C-alpha positions in Angstrom: 0.0 0.0 0.0 1.4 3.4 -0.9 1.5 6.3 1.5 -1.4 8.0 -0.4 -3.4 4.8 -0.3 -2.8 4.4 3.4 -3.8 7.9 4.1 -6.9 7.6 2.1 -7.7 4.4 3.9 -7.5 6.1 7.3 -9.7 9.0 6.1 -12.2 6.5 4.8 -12.3 4.6 8.1 -13.2 7.8 9.9 -15.7 8.9 7.4 -17.5 5.5 7.6 -17.2 5.4 11.4 -15.1 2.2 11.1 -13.0 3.2 14.2 -13.3 0.1 16.4 -9.9 1.1 17.9 -11.5 4.3 19.4 -12.5 4.0 23.1 -15.2 6.1 24.7 -13.7 6.0 28.1 -10.2 7.0 29.3 -7.6 4.3 29.3 -7.7 2.6 32.7 -3.9 2.1 32.7 -3.4 5.9 32.1 -5.4 6.6 35.3 -3.7 3.9 37.3 -0.2 5.0 36.4 -0.7 8.7 35.9 1.5 9.6 38.9 4.4 7.5 37.5 3.8 9.0 34.0 4.0 12.6 35.3 6.6 11.8 37.9 4.7 13.8 40.5 4.8 17.0 38.4 2.1 19.6 38.0 0.9 21.1 34.7 3.0 18.7 32.7 3.2 19.3 28.9 1.9 16.1 27.2 2.2 15.3 23.6 -0.1 12.6 22.1 0.7 11.6 18.5 -2.0 10.0 16.4 -4.6 10.9 19.0 -7.8 10.5 17.0 -10.5 11.8 19.3 -9.2 10.1 22.4 -11.1 11.2 25.5 -7.8 10.9 27.4 -6.8 14.3 26.0 -9.6 16.1 27.8 -9.2 14.0 30.9 -5.5 14.9 31.1 -6.3 18.6 30.6 -8.9 18.4 33.3 -6.1 17.1 35.6 -4.3 20.4 35.0 -1.9 19.4 32.3 -1.2 21.1 28.9 -2.0 18.6 26.2 -1.1 18.7 22.5 -2.6 16.0 20.3 -1.6 15.5 16.7 -3.9 13.7 14.2 -3.7 13.2 10.5 -7.5 12.9 9.9 -9.2 16.3 10.3 -12.6 14.7 10.9 -11.2 13.1 14.0 -10.2 16.5 15.4 -13.6 18.0 14.6 -15.4 15.1 16.3 -13.2 15.4 19.4 -14.0 19.1 19.9 -17.7 18.6 19.1 -18.1 15.5 21.4 -16.2 17.3 24.2 -18.4 20.4 23.8 -15.3 22.6 23.3 -15.2 25.7 21.2 -12.2 25.9 19.0 -10.6 27.9 16.2 -8.8 26.6 13.2 -6.1 28.1 11.0 -4.1 26.7 8.0 -0.5 25.8 8.6 1.3 25.9 5.3 4.5 24.3 6.6 2.7 21.0 7.3 -0.1 21.4 4.8 -2.6 21.0 7.6 -5.0 22.7 9.9 -4.3 23.7 13.5 -7.3 23.2 15.8 -6.9 25.3 19.0 -8.6 26.1 22.2 -7.5 28.3 25.1 -6.5 26.7 28.4 -9.3 28.2 30.3 -12.0 26.4 28.2 -10.8 22.8 29.0 
């Protein structure tokens, strides 16, 4: 499968709702081991690649951390913000040929 075909396959999966890998609850191991993960720190900056619409993002932010998620499929990002009832802004980022979805810390 070429890169373009693989990308198209991921987009199609999201468009068709074929996302059996998505979990509607935070990952139990994340909650269980959060203290070890953040090493006792506060307001840790956490990067989550290929995040989809993982509810873990909001849960981590609700714990007081700064969370940055990166996702290839724009629909996943839109669904995350809509399902979490978060207002967001978007802007094109030419350097990566993509869209930046952004909220302000006080809204999470």
